[in-house]
PyMOL CGO cylinders between C-alpha atoms (Angstrom):
from pymol import cmd
from pymol.cgo import CYLINDER

trace = [
    CYLINDER, -48.87, -2.15, -29.94, -50.59, 1.06, -31.67, 0.3, 1, 1, 1, 1, 1, 1,
    CYLINDER, -50.59, 1.06, -31.67, -48.63, 4.17, -32.13, 0.3, 1, 1, 1, 1, 1, 1,
    CYLINDER, -48.63, 4.17, -32.13, -50.67, 5.97, -29.45, 0.3, 1, 1, 1, 1, 1, 1,
    CYLINDER, -50.67, 5.97, -29.45, -49.35, 3.24, -27.19, 0.3, 1, 1, 1, 1, 1, 1,
    CYLINDER, -49.35, 3.24, -27.19, -45.73, 3.95, -27.63, 0.3, 1, 1, 1, 1, 1, 1,
    CYLINDER, -45.73, 3.95, -27.63, -46.28, 7.46, -27.66, 0.3, 1, 1, 1, 1, 1, 1,
    CYLINDER, -46.28, 7.46, -27.66, -47.98, 6.99, -24.00, 0.3, 1, 1, 1, 1, 1, 1,
    CYLINDER, -47.98, 6.99, -24.00, -44.43, 5.46, -23.29, 0.3, 1, 1, 1, 1, 1, 1,
    CYLINDER, -44.43, 5.46, -23.29, -42.21, 8.16, -24.54, 0.3, 1, 1, 1, 1, 1, 1,
    CYLINDER, -42.21, 8.16, -24.54, -44.14, 10.79, -22.65, 0.3, 1, 1, 1, 1, 1, 1,
    CYLINDER, -44.14, 10.79, -22.65, -44.15, 8.88, -19.23, 0.3, 1, 1, 1, 1, 1, 1,
    CYLINDER, -44.15, 8.88, -19.23, -40.25, 8.60, -19.75, 0.3, 1, 1, 1, 1, 1, 1,
    CYLINDER, -40.25, 8.60, -19.75, -39.83, 11.81, -20.46, 0.3, 1, 1, 1, 1, 1, 1,
    CYLINDER, -39.83, 11.81, -20.46, -42.03, 13.16, -17.91, 0.3, 1, 1, 1, 1, 1, 1,
    CYLINDER, -42.03, 13.16, -17.91, -40.94, 10.49, -14.99, 0.3, 1, 1, 1, 1, 1, 1,
    CYLINDER, -40.94, 10.49, -14.99, -39.03, 13.26, -12.62, 0.3, 1, 1, 1, 1, 1, 1,
    CYLINDER, -39.03, 13.26, -12.62, -35.38, 12.34, -11.27, 0.3, 1, 1, 1, 1, 1, 1,
    CYLINDER, -35.38, 12.34, -11.27, -36.27, 11.90, -7.76, 0.3, 1, 1, 1, 1, 1, 1,
    CYLINDER, -36.27, 11.90, -7.76, -38.33, 8.57, -9.15, 0.3, 1, 1, 1, 1, 1, 1,
    CYLINDER, -38.33, 8.57, -9.15, -34.83, 6.89, -9.55, 0.3, 1, 1, 1, 1, 1, 1,
    CYLINDER, -34.83, 6.89, -9.55, -34.51, 3.41, -8.09, 0.3, 1, 1, 1, 1, 1, 1,
    CYLINDER, -34.51, 3.41, -8.09, -37.98, 2.93, -7.22, 0.3, 1, 1, 1, 1, 1, 1,
    CYLINDER, -37.98, 2.93, -7.22, -39.37, -0.86, -7.65, 0.3, 1, 1, 1, 1, 1, 1,
    CYLINDER, -39.37, -0.86, -7.65, -41.84, -0.61, -10.38, 0.3, 1, 1, 1, 1, 1, 1,
    CYLINDER, -41.84, -0.61, -10.38, -45.05, -2.71, -9.65, 0.3, 1, 1, 1, 1, 1, 1,
    CYLINDER, -45.05, -2.71, -9.65, -44.66, -5.33, -12.09, 0.3, 1, 1, 1, 1, 1, 1,
    CYLINDER, -44.66, -5.33, -12.09, -41.46, -7.23, -13.07, 0.3, 1, 1, 1, 1, 1, 1,
    CYLINDER, -41.46, -7.23, -13.07, -40.42, -8.56, -16.54, 0.3, 1, 1, 1, 1, 1, 1,
    CYLINDER, -40.42, -8.56, -16.54, -40.20, -12.55, -14.93, 0.3, 1, 1, 1, 1, 1, 1,
    CYLINDER, -40.20, -12.55, -14.93, -43.83, -12.02, -14.71, 0.3, 1, 1, 1, 1, 1, 1,
    CYLINDER, -43.83, -12.02, -14.71, -43.88, -11.92, -18.81, 0.3, 1, 1, 1, 1, 1, 1,
    CYLINDER, -43.88, -11.92, -18.81, -41.13, -14.28, -19.32, 0.3, 1, 1, 1, 1, 1, 1,
    CYLINDER, -41.13, -14.28, -19.32, -37.92, -11.83, -20.15, 0.3, 1, 1, 1, 1, 1, 1,
    CYLINDER, -37.92, -11.83, -20.15, -35.40, -10.71, -17.91, 0.3, 1, 1, 1, 1, 1, 1,
    CYLINDER, -35.40, -10.71, -17.91, -33.40, -7.48, -19.02, 0.3, 1, 1, 1, 1, 1, 1,
    CYLINDER, -33.40, -7.48, -19.02, -30.71, -6.37, -16.35, 0.3, 1, 1, 1, 1, 1, 1,
    CYLINDER, -30.71, -6.37, -16.35, -30.05, -2.32, -17.00, 0.3, 1, 1, 1, 1, 1, 1,
    CYLINDER, -30.05, -2.32, -17.00, -26.39, -1.60, -18.40, 0.3, 1, 1, 1, 1, 1, 1,
    CYLINDER, -26.39, -1.60, -18.40, -24.00, -0.23, -16.06, 0.3, 1, 1, 1, 1, 1, 1,
    CYLINDER, -24.00, -0.23, -16.06, -24.15, 3.92, -15.53, 0.3, 1, 1, 1, 1, 1, 1,
    CYLINDER, -24.15, 3.92, -15.53, -28.37, 3.54, -16.16, 0.3, 1, 1, 1, 1, 1, 1,
    CYLINDER, -28.37, 3.54, -16.16, -30.81, 4.78, -13.29, 0.3, 1, 1, 1, 1, 1, 1,
    CYLINDER, -30.81, 4.78, -13.29, -33.52, 2.61, -13.01, 0.3, 1, 1, 1, 1, 1, 1,
    CYLINDER, -33.52, 2.61, -13.01, -36.98, 5.13, -13.19, 0.3, 1, 1, 1, 1, 1, 1,
    CYLINDER, -36.98, 5.13, -13.19, -40.39, 4.04, -12.18, 0.3, 1, 1, 1, 1, 1, 1,
    CYLINDER, -40.39, 4.04, -12.18, -42.24, 5.05, -15.01, 0.3, 1, 1, 1, 1, 1, 1,
    CYLINDER, -42.24, 5.05, -15.01, -44.74, 2.10, -14.28, 0.3, 1, 1, 1, 1, 1, 1,
    CYLINDER, -44.74, 2.10, -14.28, -46.04, 3.94, -11.49, 0.3, 1, 1, 1, 1, 1, 1,
    CYLINDER, -46.04, 3.94, -11.49, -46.68, 7.03, -13.75, 0.3, 1, 1, 1, 1, 1, 1,
    CYLINDER, -46.68, 7.03, -13.75, -49.17, 5.11, -16.17, 0.3, 1, 1, 1, 1, 1, 1,
    CYLINDER, -49.17, 5.11, -16.17, -52.38, 5.33, -14.84, 0.3, 1, 1, 1, 1, 1, 1,
    CYLINDER, -52.38, 5.33, -14.84, -52.49, 9.26, -15.26, 0.3, 1, 1, 1, 1, 1, 1,
    CYLINDER, -52.49, 9.26, -15.26, -51.41, 8.75, -18.83, 0.3, 1, 1, 1, 1, 1, 1,
    CYLINDER, -51.41, 8.75, -18.83, -53.23, 6.08, -19.68, 0.3, 1, 1, 1, 1, 1, 1,
    CYLINDER, -53.23, 6.08, -19.68, -56.73, 7.95, -18.84, 0.3, 1, 1, 1, 1, 1, 1,
    CYLINDER, -56.73, 7.95, -18.84, -55.73, 10.75, -20.62, 0.3, 1, 1, 1, 1, 1, 1,
    CYLINDER, -55.73, 10.75, -20.62, -54.85, 8.61, -23.95, 0.3, 1, 1, 1, 1, 1, 1,
    CYLINDER, -54.85, 8.61, -23.95, -58.08, 6.59, -23.74, 0.3, 1, 1, 1, 1, 1, 1,
    CYLINDER, -58.08, 6.59, -23.74, -60.16, 9.35, -24.00, 0.3, 1, 1, 1, 1, 1, 1,
    CYLINDER, -60.16, 9.35, -24.00, -58.40, 9.68, -27.48, 0.3, 1, 1, 1, 1, 1, 1,
    CYLINDER, -58.40, 9.68, -27.48, -58.51, 6.21, -28.33, 0.3, 1, 1, 1, 1, 1, 1,
    CYLINDER, -58.51, 6.21, -28.33, -59.91, 5.84, -31.69, 0.3, 1, 1, 1, 1, 1, 1,
    CYLINDER, -59.91, 5.84, -31.69, -61.25, 1.79, -31.32, 0.3, 1, 1, 1, 1, 1, 1,
    CYLINDER, -61.25, 1.79, -31.32, -62.16, -0.43, -28.34, 0.3, 1, 1, 1, 1, 1, 1,
    CYLINDER, -62.16, -0.43, -28.34, -58.88, -2.54, -29.37, 0.3, 1, 1, 1, 1, 1, 1,
    CYLINDER, -58.88, -2.54, -29.37, -56.91, 0.28, -28.83, 0.3, 1, 1, 1, 1, 1, 1,
    CYLINDER, -56.91, 0.28, -28.83, -58.51, 1.38, -25.56, 0.3, 1, 1, 1, 1, 1, 1,
    CYLINDER, -58.51, 1.38, -25.56, -57.77, -2.50, -24.45, 0.3, 1, 1, 1, 1, 1, 1,
    CYLINDER, -57.77, -2.50, -24.45, -54.44, -2.01, -25.23, 0.3, 1, 1, 1, 1, 1, 1,
    CYLINDER, -54.44, -2.01, -25.23, -53.65, 0.99, -23.53, 0.3, 1, 1, 1, 1, 1, 1,
    CYLINDER, -53.65, 0.99, -23.53, -55.40, -0.45, -19.99, 0.3, 1, 1, 1, 1, 1, 1,
    CYLINDER, -55.40, -0.45, -19.99, -53.39, -3.81, -20.80, 0.3, 1, 1, 1, 1, 1, 1,
    CYLINDER, -53.39, -3.81, -20.80, -49.75, -2.22, -21.47, 0.3, 1, 1, 1, 1, 1, 1,
    CYLINDER, -49.75, -2.22, -21.47, -47.37, -2.60, -18.82, 0.3, 1, 1, 1, 1, 1, 1,
    CYLINDER, -47.37, -2.60, -18.82, -43.64, -0.80, -18.40, 0.3, 1, 1, 1, 1, 1, 1,
    CYLINDER, -43.64, -0.80, -18.40, -41.44, -3.37, -16.35, 0.3, 1, 1, 1, 1, 1, 1,
    CYLINDER, -41.44, -3.37, -16.35, -37.81, -2.01, -17.17, 0.3, 1, 1, 1, 1, 1, 1,
    CYLINDER, -37.81, -2.01, -17.17, -37.42, 1.97, -17.57, 0.3, 1, 1, 1, 1, 1, 1,
    CYLINDER, -37.42, 1.97, -17.57, -34.37, 3.57, -17.08, 0.3, 1, 1, 1, 1, 1, 1,
    CYLINDER, -34.37, 3.57, -17.08, -32.48, 6.69, -17.94, 0.3, 1, 1, 1, 1, 1, 1,
    CYLINDER, -32.48, 6.69, -17.94, -28.66, 8.00, -18.27, 0.3, 1, 1, 1, 1, 1, 1,
    CYLINDER, -28.66, 8.00, -18.27, -27.36, 11.68, -18.60, 0.3, 1, 1, 1, 1, 1, 1,
    CYLINDER, -27.36, 11.68, -18.60, -25.23, 13.51, -20.13, 0.3, 1, 1, 1, 1, 1, 1,
    CYLINDER, -25.23, 13.51, -20.13, -26.89, 13.43, -22.88, 0.3, 1, 1, 1, 1, 1, 1,
    CYLINDER, -26.89, 13.43, -22.88, -30.27, 12.37, -21.50, 0.3, 1, 1, 1, 1, 1, 1,
    CYLINDER, -30.27, 12.37, -21.50, -31.00, 8.97, -22.93, 0.3, 1, 1, 1, 1, 1, 1,
    CYLINDER, -31.00, 8.97, -22.93, -34.02, 6.67, -22.09, 0.3, 1, 1, 1, 1, 1, 1,
    CYLINDER, -34.02, 6.67, -22.09, -34.66, 2.93, -22.47, 0.3, 1, 1, 1, 1, 1, 1,
    CYLINDER, -34.66, 2.93, -22.47, -37.73, 0.78, -21.38, 0.3, 1, 1, 1, 1, 1, 1,
    CYLINDER, -37.73, 0.78, -21.38, -39.41, -2.79, -22.35, 0.3, 1, 1, 1, 1, 1, 1,
    CYLINDER, -39.41, -2.79, -22.35, -43.06, -2.69, -22.72, 0.3, 1, 1, 1, 1, 1, 1,
    CYLINDER, -43.06, -2.69, -22.72, -45.29, -5.39, -22.50, 0.3, 1, 1, 1, 1, 1, 1,
    CYLINDER, -45.29, -5.39, -22.50, -48.89, -6.58, -23.69, 0.3, 1, 1, 1, 1, 1, 1,
    CYLINDER, -48.89, -6.58, -23.69, -49.68, -9.51, -21.91, 0.3, 1, 1, 1, 1, 1, 1,
    CYLINDER, -49.68, -9.51, -21.91, -51.88, -11.84, -23.68, 0.3, 1, 1, 1, 1, 1, 1,
    CYLINDER, -51.88, -11.84, -23.68, -53.90, -12.74, -20.55, 0.3, 1, 1, 1, 1, 1, 1,
    CYLINDER, -53.90, -12.74, -20.55, -55.44, -8.70, -20.39, 0.3, 1, 1, 1, 1, 1, 1,
    CYLINDER, -55.44, -8.70, -20.39, -55.36, -8.12, -23.88, 0.3, 1, 1, 1, 1, 1, 1,
    CYLINDER, -55.36, -8.12, -23.88, -57.99, -11.39, -24.31, 0.3, 1, 1, 1, 1, 1, 1,
    CYLINDER, -57.99, -11.39, -24.31, -55.87, -12.74, -27.44, 0.3, 1, 1, 1, 1, 1, 1,
    CYLINDER, -55.87, -12.74, -27.44, -52.86, -14.80, -28.41, 0.3, 1, 1, 1, 1, 1, 1,
    CYLINDER, -52.86, -14.80, -28.41, -50.73, -12.71, -31.28, 0.3, 1, 1, 1, 1, 1, 1,
    CYLINDER, -50.73, -12.71, -31.28, -48.63, -15.15, -33.34, 0.3, 1, 1, 1, 1, 1, 1,
    CYLINDER, -48.63, -15.15, -33.34, -45.72, -14.34, -35.95, 0.3, 1, 1, 1, 1, 1, 1,
    CYLINDER, -45.72, -14.34, -35.95, -47.88, -13.36, -38.80, 0.3, 1, 1, 1, 1, 1, 1,
    CYLINDER, -47.88, -13.36, -38.80, -48.88, -10.14, -36.37, 0.3, 1, 1, 1, 1, 1, 1,
    CYLINDER, -48.88, -10.14, -36.37, -45.94, -9.08, -35.27, 0.3, 1, 1, 1, 1, 1, 1,
    CYLINDER, -45.94, -9.08, -35.27, -44.93, -6.82, -38.38, 0.3, 1, 1, 1, 1, 1, 1,
    CYLINDER, -44.93, -6.82, -38.38, -47.88, -4.82, -37.43, 0.3, 1, 1, 1, 1, 1, 1,
    CYLINDER, -47.88, -4.82, -37.43, -47.13, -4.78, -34.29, 0.3, 1, 1, 1, 1, 1, 1,
    CYLINDER, -47.13, -4.78, -34.29, -43.43, -3.61, -34.14, 0.3, 1, 1, 1, 1, 1, 1,
    CYLINDER, -43.43, -3.61, -34.14, -44.54, -1.30, -37.31, 0.3, 1, 1, 1, 1, 1, 1,
    CYLINDER, -44.54, -1.30, -37.31, -47.19, 0.21, -35.13, 0.3, 1, 1, 1, 1, 1, 1,
    CYLINDER, -47.19, 0.21, -35.13, -44.68, 0.69, -32.21, 0.3, 1, 1, 1, 1, 1, 1,
    CYLINDER, -44.68, 0.69, -32.21, -41.75, 2.49, -34.41, 0.3, 1, 1, 1, 1, 1, 1,
    CYLINDER, -41.75, 2.49, -34.41, -44.57, 5.36, -35.28, 0.3, 1, 1, 1, 1, 1, 1,
    CYLINDER, -44.57, 5.36, -35.28, -45.60, 6.26, -31.98, 0.3, 1, 1, 1, 1, 1, 1,
    CYLINDER, -45.60, 6.26, -31.98, -42.42, 8.19, -31.04, 0.3, 1, 1, 1, 1, 1, 1,
    CYLINDER, -42.42, 8.19, -31.04, -42.77, 10.46, -34.20, 0.3, 1, 1, 1, 1, 1, 1,
    CYLINDER, -42.77, 10.46, -34.20, -45.77, 12.08, -32.13, 0.3, 1, 1, 1, 1, 1, 1,
    CYLINDER, -45.77, 12.08, -32.13, -42.69, 14.00, -30.25, 0.3, 1, 1, 1, 1, 1, 1,
    CYLINDER, -42.69, 14.00, -30.25, -39.74, 13.45, -32.19, 0.3, 1, 1, 1, 1, 1, 1,
    CYLINDER, -39.74, 13.45, -32.19, -38.71, 14.05, -35.96, 0.3, 1, 1, 1, 1, 1, 1,
    CYLINDER, -38.71, 14.05, -35.96, -37.00, 10.96, -36.99, 0.3, 1, 1, 1, 1, 1, 1,
    CYLINDER, -37.00, 10.96, -36.99, -36.22, 10.18, -40.66, 0.3, 1, 1, 1, 1, 1, 1,
    CYLINDER, -36.22, 10.18, -40.66, -34.49, 7.56, -42.76, 0.3, 1, 1, 1, 1, 1, 1,
    CYLINDER, -34.49, 7.56, -42.76, -35.40, 4.55, -40.86, 0.3, 1, 1, 1, 1, 1, 1,
    CYLINDER, -35.40, 4.55, -40.86, -33.27, 1.28, -40.95, 0.3, 1, 1, 1, 1, 1, 1,
    CYLINDER, -33.27, 1.28, -40.95, -35.31, -2.04, -40.73, 0.3, 1, 1, 1, 1, 1, 1,
    CYLINDER, -35.31, -2.04, -40.73, -33.92, -5.73, -39.62, 0.3, 1, 1, 1, 1, 1, 1,
    CYLINDER, -33.92, -5.73, -39.62, -34.88, -8.94, -38.44, 0.3, 1, 1, 1, 1, 1, 1,
    CYLINDER, -34.88, -8.94, -38.44, -32.82, -11.65, -36.53, 0.3, 1, 1, 1, 1, 1, 1,
    CYLINDER, -32.82, -11.65, -36.53, -33.62, -14.37, -34.11, 0.3, 1, 1, 1, 1, 1, 1,
    CYLINDER, -33.62, -14.37, -34.11, -32.50, -14.59, -30.42, 0.3, 1, 1, 1, 1, 1, 1,
    CYLINDER, -32.50, -14.59, -30.42, -32.83, -18.67, -29.63, 0.3, 1, 1, 1, 1, 1, 1,
    CYLINDER, -32.83, -18.67, -29.63, -36.13, -19.51, -30.84, 0.3, 1, 1, 1, 1, 1, 1,
    CYLINDER, -36.13, -19.51, -30.84, -37.79, -16.35, -30.89, 0.3, 1, 1, 1, 1, 1, 1,
    CYLINDER, -37.79, -16.35, -30.89, -38.07, -13.98, -34.40, 0.3, 1, 1, 1, 1, 1, 1,
    CYLINDER, -38.07, -13.98, -34.40, -37.25, -10.14, -33.83, 0.3, 1, 1, 1, 1, 1, 1,
    CYLINDER, -37.25, -10.14, -33.83, -38.20, -7.54, -35.69, 0.3, 1, 1, 1, 1, 1, 1,
    CYLINDER, -38.20, -7.54, -35.69, -36.40, -4.20, -35.33, 0.3, 1, 1, 1, 1, 1, 1,
    CYLINDER, -36.40, -4.20, -35.33, -36.27, -0.50, -36.84, 0.3, 1, 1, 1, 1, 1, 1,
    CYLINDER, -36.27, -0.50, -36.84, -33.52, 2.23, -36.04, 0.3, 1, 1, 1, 1, 1, 1,
    CYLINDER, -33.52, 2.23, -36.04, -33.84, 6.14, -37.33, 0.3, 1, 1, 1, 1, 1, 1,
    CYLINDER, -33.84, 6.14, -37.33, -32.03, 9.31, -36.14, 0.3, 1, 1, 1, 1, 1, 1,
    CYLINDER, -32.03, 9.31, -36.14, -34.00, 12.15, -35.65, 0.3, 1, 1, 1, 1, 1, 1,
    CYLINDER, -34.00, 12.15, -35.65, -34.40, 14.77, -32.71, 0.3, 1, 1, 1, 1, 1, 1,
    CYLINDER, -34.40, 14.77, -32.71, -37.14, 16.57, -30.20, 0.3, 1, 1, 1, 1, 1, 1,
    CYLINDER, -37.14, 16.57, -30.20, -39.65, 18.06, -32.44, 0.3, 1, 1, 1, 1, 1, 1,
    CYLINDER, -39.65, 18.06, -32.44, -38.36, 21.76, -32.57, 0.3, 1, 1, 1, 1, 1, 1,
    CYLINDER, -38.36, 21.76, -32.57, -34.84, 21.00, -31.23, 0.3, 1, 1, 1, 1, 1, 1,
    CYLINDER, -34.84, 21.00, -31.23, -32.79, 20.19, -34.15, 0.3, 1, 1, 1, 1, 1, 1,
    CYLINDER, -32.79, 20.19, -34.15, -29.62, 21.13, -32.19, 0.3, 1, 1, 1, 1, 1, 1,
    CYLINDER, -29.62, 21.13, -32.19, -30.08, 17.43, -29.87, 0.3, 1, 1, 1, 1, 1, 1,
    CYLINDER, -30.08, 17.43, -29.87, -29.64, 14.27, -31.80, 0.3, 1, 1, 1, 1, 1, 1,
    CYLINDER, -29.64, 14.27, -31.80, -31.14, 11.30, -31.02, 0.3, 1, 1, 1, 1, 1, 1,
    CYLINDER, -31.14, 11.30, -31.02, -31.23, 7.84, -32.22, 0.3, 1, 1, 1, 1, 1, 1,
    CYLINDER, -31.23, 7.84, -32.22, -34.95, 5.71, -31.89, 0.3, 1, 1, 1, 1, 1, 1,
    CYLINDER, -34.95, 5.71, -31.89, -34.54, 1.90, -31.56, 0.3, 1, 1, 1, 1, 1, 1,
    CYLINDER, -34.54, 1.90, -31.56, -37.22, -0.69, -31.19, 0.3, 1, 1, 1, 1, 1, 1,
    CYLINDER, -37.22, -0.69, -31.19, -36.58, -4.21, -31.57, 0.3, 1, 1, 1, 1, 1, 1,
    CYLINDER, -36.58, -4.21, -31.57, -40.13, -5.98, -30.76, 0.3, 1, 1, 1, 1, 1, 1,
    CYLINDER, -40.13, -5.98, -30.76, -40.72, -10.10, -30.39, 0.3, 1, 1, 1, 1, 1, 1,
    CYLINDER, -40.72, -10.10, -30.39, -43.38, -12.52, -29.40, 0.3, 1, 1, 1, 1, 1, 1,
    CYLINDER, -43.38, -12.52, -29.40, -43.00, -14.56, -26.01, 0.3, 1, 1, 1, 1, 1, 1,
    CYLINDER, -43.00, -14.56, -26.01, -45.12, -16.94, -24.62, 0.3, 1, 1, 1, 1, 1, 1,
    CYLINDER, -45.12, -16.94, -24.62, -47.06, -14.88, -22.28, 0.3, 1, 1, 1, 1, 1, 1,
    CYLINDER, -47.06, -14.88, -22.28, -46.88, -11.52, -23.43, 0.3, 1, 1, 1, 1, 1, 1,
    CYLINDER, -46.88, -11.52, -23.43, -45.83, -9.13, -26.91, 0.3, 1, 1, 1, 1, 1, 1,
    CYLINDER, -45.83, -9.13, -26.91, -42.77, -7.16, -25.74, 0.3, 1, 1, 1, 1, 1, 1,
    CYLINDER, -42.77, -7.16, -25.74, -40.64, -4.32, -27.36, 0.3, 1, 1, 1, 1, 1, 1,
    CYLINDER, -40.64, -4.32, -27.36, -37.57, -2.92, -26.06, 0.3, 1, 1, 1, 1, 1, 1,
    CYLINDER, -37.57, -2.92, -26.06, -36.55, 0.48, -26.86, 0.3, 1, 1, 1, 1, 1, 1,
    CYLINDER, -36.55, 0.48, -26.86, -34.08, 3.46, -26.66, 0.3, 1, 1, 1, 1, 1, 1,
    CYLINDER, -34.08, 3.46, -26.66, -34.01, 6.92, -27.27, 0.3, 1, 1, 1, 1, 1, 1,
    CYLINDER, -34.01, 6.92, -27.27, -30.25, 7.58, -27.42, 0.3, 1, 1, 1, 1, 1, 1,
    CYLINDER, -30.25, 7.58, -27.42, -28.42, 10.92, -27.07, 0.3, 1, 1, 1, 1, 1, 1,
    CYLINDER, -28.42, 10.92, -27.07, -25.18, 9.55, -28.24, 0.3, 1, 1, 1, 1, 1, 1,
    CYLINDER, -25.18, 9.55, -28.24, -23.64, 6.54, -29.76, 0.3, 1, 1, 1, 1, 1, 1,
    CYLINDER, -23.64, 6.54, -29.76, -22.52, 5.15, -26.12, 0.3, 1, 1, 1, 1, 1, 1,
    CYLINDER, -22.52, 5.15, -26.12, -25.76, 4.96, -24.72, 0.3, 1, 1, 1, 1, 1, 1,
    CYLINDER, -25.76, 4.96, -24.72, -27.02, 3.04, -28.13, 0.3, 1, 1, 1, 1, 1, 1,
    CYLINDER, -27.02, 3.04, -28.13, -24.22, 0.68, -27.51, 0.3, 1, 1, 1, 1, 1, 1,
    CYLINDER, -24.22, 0.68, -27.51, -25.17, -0.07, -24.04, 0.3, 1, 1, 1, 1, 1, 1,
    CYLINDER, -25.17, -0.07, -24.04, -28.54, -0.88, -24.66, 0.3, 1, 1, 1, 1, 1, 1,
    CYLINDER, -28.54, -0.88, -24.66, -27.84, -3.17, -27.68, 0.3, 1, 1, 1, 1, 1, 1,
    CYLINDER, -27.84, -3.17, -27.68, -25.01, -5.08, -26.00, 0.3, 1, 1, 1, 1, 1, 1,
    CYLINDER, -25.01, -5.08, -26.00, -26.90, -5.85, -22.85, 0.3, 1, 1, 1, 1, 1, 1,
    CYLINDER, -26.90, -5.85, -22.85, -28.10, -9.21, -22.08, 0.3, 1, 1, 1, 1, 1, 1,
    CYLINDER, -28.10, -9.21, -22.08, -31.27, -10.92, -22.38, 0.3, 1, 1, 1, 1, 1, 1,
    CYLINDER, -31.27, -10.92, -22.38, -33.72, -14.07, -21.55, 0.3, 1, 1, 1, 1, 1, 1,
    CYLINDER, -33.72, -14.07, -21.55, -36.52, -15.00, -23.45, 0.3, 1, 1, 1, 1, 1, 1,
    CYLINDER, -36.52, -15.00, -23.45, -38.65, -17.80, -21.72, 0.3, 1, 1, 1, 1, 1, 1,
    CYLINDER, -38.65, -17.80, -21.72, -35.77, -19.16, -20.45, 0.3, 1, 1, 1, 1, 1, 1,
    CYLINDER, -35.77, -19.16, -20.45, -33.57, -18.75, -23.19, 0.3, 1, 1, 1, 1, 1, 1,
    CYLINDER, -33.57, -18.75, -23.19, -30.28, -16.11, -22.67, 0.3, 1, 1, 1, 1, 1, 1,
    CYLINDER, -30.28, -16.11, -22.67, -28.79, -14.15, -25.31, 0.3, 1, 1, 1, 1, 1, 1,
    CYLINDER, -28.79, -14.15, -25.31, -25.43, -12.34, -24.27, 0.3, 1, 1, 1, 1, 1, 1,
    CYLINDER, -25.43, -12.34, -24.27, -26.47, -9.42, -26.50, 0.3, 1, 1, 1, 1, 1, 1,
    CYLINDER, -26.47, -9.42, -26.50, -30.17, -7.95, -27.10, 0.3, 1, 1, 1, 1, 1, 1,
    CYLINDER, -30.17, -7.95, -27.10, -29.33, -6.65, -30.65, 0.3, 1, 1, 1, 1, 1, 1,
    CYLINDER, -29.33, -6.65, -30.65, -26.42, -8.20, -32.60, 0.3, 1, 1, 1, 1, 1, 1,
    CYLINDER, -26.42, -8.20, -32.60, -24.13, -6.54, -34.66, 0.3, 1, 1, 1, 1, 1, 1,
    CYLINDER, -24.13, -6.54, -34.66, -25.65, -8.25, -38.35, 0.3, 1, 1, 1, 1, 1, 1,
    CYLINDER, -25.65, -8.25, -38.35, -29.35, -6.91, -36.79, 0.3, 1, 1, 1, 1, 1, 1,
    CYLINDER, -29.35, -6.91, -36.79, -29.41, -4.71, -40.10, 0.3, 1, 1, 1, 1, 1, 1,
    CYLINDER, -29.41, -4.71, -40.10, -27.61, -6.88, -42.70, 0.3, 1, 1, 1, 1, 1, 1,
    CYLINDER, -27.61, -6.88, -42.70, -29.21, -7.25, -45.74, 0.3, 1, 1, 1, 1, 1, 1,
    CYLINDER, -29.21, -7.25, -45.74, -30.65, -10.74, -46.82, 0.3, 1, 1, 1, 1, 1, 1,
    CYLINDER, -30.65, -10.74, -46.82, -29.46, -12.11, -49.94, 0.3, 1, 1, 1, 1, 1, 1,
    CYLINDER, -29.46, -12.11, -49.94, -32.58, -12.37, -52.63, 0.3, 1, 1, 1, 1, 1, 1,
    CYLINDER, -32.58, -12.37, -52.63, -34.08, -15.88, -53.04, 0.3, 1, 1, 1, 1, 1, 1,
]
cmd.load_cgo(trace, "trace")
């Protein structure tokens, strides 16, 4: 997913009004081969319904035809907010049947690194950490960074993005967490990927450094 895609997601989550809580999105995560139940205390928001207008604006500024196709195809089957402090999470999917090609493991670093760049359009982040781990048979790439909304250094946040390739789609789970508790809830939630259940989306060892070969 290109930086513009994830910038679109961030803007969408930030702008979804409170009255949209508990709305049912037009697409479900099962359509893309995964499930992810919201942590206790998080309120569902219907970011999916706000996508068309935001996509239109982003498409007008797309640099390539491939980027336009990504913008057209990306979906947000899971999105939620928690307060206080304001925290957001989302799962975004790029379905292969829409995008017209199936990504492979060699595409994952570029996919995930591109996704991690997007939030920097609206946040100042520094000192990122990177990690890799597996959930069942799925390879996961993850980034975590500390920062704040641009112009608001008094508002500390943690950005975390974990991405993988499923049978039907490339999927990234993302949070912009306002405190350590929100981050812990995002990471500790169970997830099912192509039928394989994992008790945690992000294990405690995700950022452990692997010994050199």
